[in-house]
C-alpha positions in Angstrom: -10.9 -9.3 8.9 -10.7 -9.1 12.6 -12.4 -6.5 14.8 -9.1 -4.9 15.6 -8.7 -3.9 12.0 -11.1 -1.1 12.8 -8.3 0.8 14.5 -6.9 1.6 11.0 -9.4 4.1 9.5 -7.2 5.1 6.7 -8.3 2.4 4.3 -11.2 4.3 2.7 -12.6 4.0 -0.8 -14.7 6.6 -2.7 -17.9 5.0 -3.8 -18.6 5.0 -7.5 -21.0 3.5 -9.9 -18.3 1.0 -10.8 -18.4 -0.7 -7.4 -21.7 0.1 -5.6 -22.2 -2.0 -2.4 -25.5 -2.0 -0.6 -26.1 -2.1 3.2 -29.7 -2.9 4.1 -30.8 -1.8 7.6 -33.3 -3.4 9.9 -35.9 -0.8 9.0 -35.7 -1.7 5.3 -33.7 1.3 4.2 -30.8 0.7 1.8 -27.5 2.6 1.9 -25.2 2.5 -1.1 -21.5 3.1 -1.3 -18.3 1.1 -0.8 -18.0 -1.3 2.2 -14.4 -0.8 3.2 -14.5 -2.6 6.6 -16.9 -5.3 7.8 -16.6 -7.0 11.2 -18.9 -8.6 13.7 -19.4 -5.3 15.4 -19.4 -2.6 12.7 -19.8 -1.9 9.0 -17.9 1.0 7.5 -19.4 2.5 4.3 -17.7 5.1 2.2 -20.0 7.4 0.3 -18.0 9.8 -1.8 -16.1 12.0 0.8 -18.4 10.8 3.6 -17.8 7.8 5.9 -20.5 6.0 7.7 -19.8 3.8 10.7 -22.8 1.5 11.2 -23.4 -0.6 14.3 -23.7 -4.2 13.1 -26.9 -4.7 15.2 -28.6 -2.2 12.8 -27.6 -4.1 9.7 -29.9 -6.7 8.1 -27.8 -7.6 5.1 -24.6 -6.5 3.3 -24.4 -7.0 -0.5 -21.0 -6.4 -2.1 -20.4 -5.9 -5.7 -17.4 -8.0 -6.9 -14.5 -5.9 -8.2 -13.8 -6.4 -11.9 -10.2 -5.7 -12.9 -9.9 -3.4 -15.9 -7.9 -4.8 -18.8 -4.1 -4.1 -18.4 -1.0 -5.2 -20.3 -0.5 -8.9 -20.0 2.4 -9.5 -17.6 5.1 -12.0 -18.2 4.4 -15.6 -17.2 6.5 -16.4 -14.1 8.6 -19.5 -14.0 6.6 -22.6 -13.2 8.8 -23.3 -10.2 8.7 -19.9 -8.7 7.3 -19.8 -5.1 6.9 -16.5 -3.2 9.1 -16.2 -0.1 8.3 -13.6 2.6 11.3 -14.6 4.8 11.0 -13.3 8.4 8.0 -11.1 7.7 6.9 -8.8 9.4 10.0 -6.6 9.6 11.4 -5.5 13.0 13.4 -2.3 13.6 17.1 -3.0 14.2 17.0 -6.3 12.5 17.7 -7.5 8.9 14.8 -6.7 6.7 12.9 -9.8 5.5 14.4 -11.0 2.2 11.2 -10.9 0.1 11.1 -13.0 -3.0 8.0 -11.8 -5.0 6.9 -11.1 -8.5 7.2 -7.6 -9.8 4.7 -5.7 -11.8 6.0 -7.3 -15.0 5.6 -10.8 -13.6 9.3 -11.3 -13.1 10.8 -12.8 -9.9 12.4 -10.1 -7.7 14.4 -10.6 -4.5 14.6 -7.6 -2.2 18.2 -8.4 -1.1 19.3 -7.7 -4.7 19.1 -4.0 -3.6 21.5 -4.5 -0.7 24.1 -1.7 -0.8 21.5 0.9 -1.6 19.3 2.8 0.9 15.8 1.4 0.4 12.5 3.0 1.1 9.8 0.2 1.4 6.2 1.2 1.3 3.6 -1.5 2.3 0.5 -0.7 0.2 -3.2 -1.3 0.4 -4.8 -0.3 -2.9 -7.9 1.2 -1.2 -5.7 3.1 1.3 -6.2 6.8 0.4 -2.9 7.8 2.0 -1.1 5.1 -0.1 -2.7 6.6 -3.2 -1.5 10.1 -2.2 2.1 8.8 -1.5 2.1 7.1 -4.9 1.4 10.4 -6.6 -2.4 10.4 -6.7 -2.7 14.2 -6.5 -0.7 14.4 -9.8 -1.9 11.3 -11.6 -5.4 11.2 -10.2 -6.8 8.6 -7.9 -6.7 5.0 -8.9 -10.1 3.7 -10.2 -11.9 6.8 -8.8 -10.5 6.7 -5.3 -9.8 10.2 -4.0 -6.2 10.4 -2.5 -6.0 11.7 1.0 -5.7 15.5 1.1 -2.6 17.1 2.4 -0.2 14.2 1.6 2.3 14.7 -1.3 3.9 11.9 -3.2 6.8 10.1 -1.3 9.2 11.4 -4.0 8.2 15.0 -3.4 8.4 14.5 0.4 11.9 13.0 -0.1 13.0 16.0 -2.1 11.6 18.5 0.3 12.7 16.9 3.6 15.7 14.9 2.3 17.9 17.7 0.9 16.6 17.4 -2.7 17.0 13.6 -2.9 15.0 11.9 -5.6 14.4 8.4 -6.9 16.8 8.8 -9.8 19.7 8.8 -7.4 21.5 5.5 -7.9 22.1 5.1 -4.2 18.5 4.8 -3.3 15.6 2.5 -4.2 11.9 2.8 -3.8 10.0 -0.4 -3.3 6.2 -0.7 -3.1 4.9 -4.0 -1.8 1.2 -4.2 -2.7 -0.2 -6.4 0.1 -3.9 -5.8 -0.2 -5.9 -5.3 -3.4 -9.2 -3.4 -3.5 -11.0 -6.4 -2.0 -8.4 -6.7 0.8 -7.0 -9.9 -0.8 -3.5 -10.6 -2.2 -3.2 -8.8 -5.5 -2.6 -10.5 -8.9 0.4 -9.3 -11.0 -2.1 -7.8 -13.5 -3.6 -5.7 -10.7 -0.1 -4.5 -9.5 0.8 -3.7 -13.1 -2.3 -1.6 -13.6 -1.5 0.2 -10.3 2.1 0.8 -11.2 1.2 2.1 -14.7 -1.4 4.4 -13.3 1.0 6.1 -11.0 3.8 6.2 -13.6 6.0 3.9 -11.5 6.6 1.4 -14.2 9.9 1.4 -16.1 11.8 3.5 -13.6 15.3 2.1 -12.8 15.2 2.6 -9.1 11.5 2.0 -8.5 10.1 -1.5 -8.0 6.4 -2.5 -7.4 5.9 -6.0 -6.1 2.9 -8.2 -5.7 2.5 -9.4 -2.1 1.7 -13.0 -1.4 -1.3 -14.4 0.6 1.0 -15.2 3.5 1.4 -11.5 4.0 -2.4 -11.0 4.7 -2.0 -10.6 8.4 -3.0 -8.2 11.2 0.7 -7.0 11.4 0.7 -6.2 7.7 -2.7 -4.3 7.9 -1.4 -2.3 10.9 1.6 -1.0 9.0 -0.5 0.5 6.2 0.0 3.4 5.4 3.6 3.4 6.3 7.2 3.7 5.1 10.2 1.6 6.1 13.8 2.8 5.9 16.4 0.1 5.2 20.1 0.9 5.3 22.9 -0.3 2.9 23.5 -3.3 5.2 19.8 -4.4 4.7 18.9 -3.5 8.3 15.5 -1.8 9.1 16.6 1.5 10.6 13.3 3.3 11.0 9.6 2.8 10.2 6.7 5.3 10.0 3.1 4.4 10.6 0.6 6.8 9.1 -2.1 6.0 11.7 0.3 6.7 14.6 3.5 5.4 16.1 7.0 4.8 14.8 9.2 7.6 13.5 8.0 10.9 12.2 8.2 10.8 8.4 9.2 14.4 7.8 11.3 15.1 10.8 13.1 11.8 11.3 12.8 9.1 8.7 13.3 11.1 5.5 16.2 13.2 6.9 17.8 9.9 8.1 17.4 8.5 4.5 19.2 11.5 3.2 22.0 11.1 5.7 22.4 7.4 4.8 22.6 8.2 1.1 25.1 10.9 1.6 27.3 8.5 3.6 27.2 6.1 0.7 28.7 8.6 -1.8 
């Protein structure tokens, strides 16, 4: 990760016995928690609800505990000739949305343009992002693998209903797509990881909800900067608005969600 990644402080993970990392300081003391960001300048360590920002010059050694994925239902085996395609990623407001061709949480190939004609809400996801956990329904389902969802953020579906004139994901004119770009180790996720994520938040098996596994080509600064965030794609497959949870873009509650409602109403 590059130093500029530090500008996004929302990727935080609650430390737990399942994944204890250790940061040894120059004086010999050892701090335990979850290392969420590590650069040449700083190390950020999450300890429960506390977040420590440690100057790299004070750090003698960082020991990370590899993440072990819990068992989940075995996804389908994708076709041998399937190759992920990220199109013109990253997306740009006012232009056609990248026609992503990725595997869904069941291991089946999915092309985003198959949703053309619907209003699409696309959410780029980092599994360790506490806001992403909240938008996924973490305050109802509980945090994924012990991560505490960010307080004060409701699920995107609840936000949609509240600020979008009662609109919900079961409306056939809308689609909700999560693109899981970063797993808990900030790498591209496996289909099994994405399946476990979708099952945890009760997103599996819903007709207008799609959870996709991002590809390694999406592991870029641009992708990192857009998390947490929400993209609004109109029926013509054009990115109309985007919200960045760490600042910038459209206001989620006052602009993007009301616009989504307007676009859905126009499609009826």
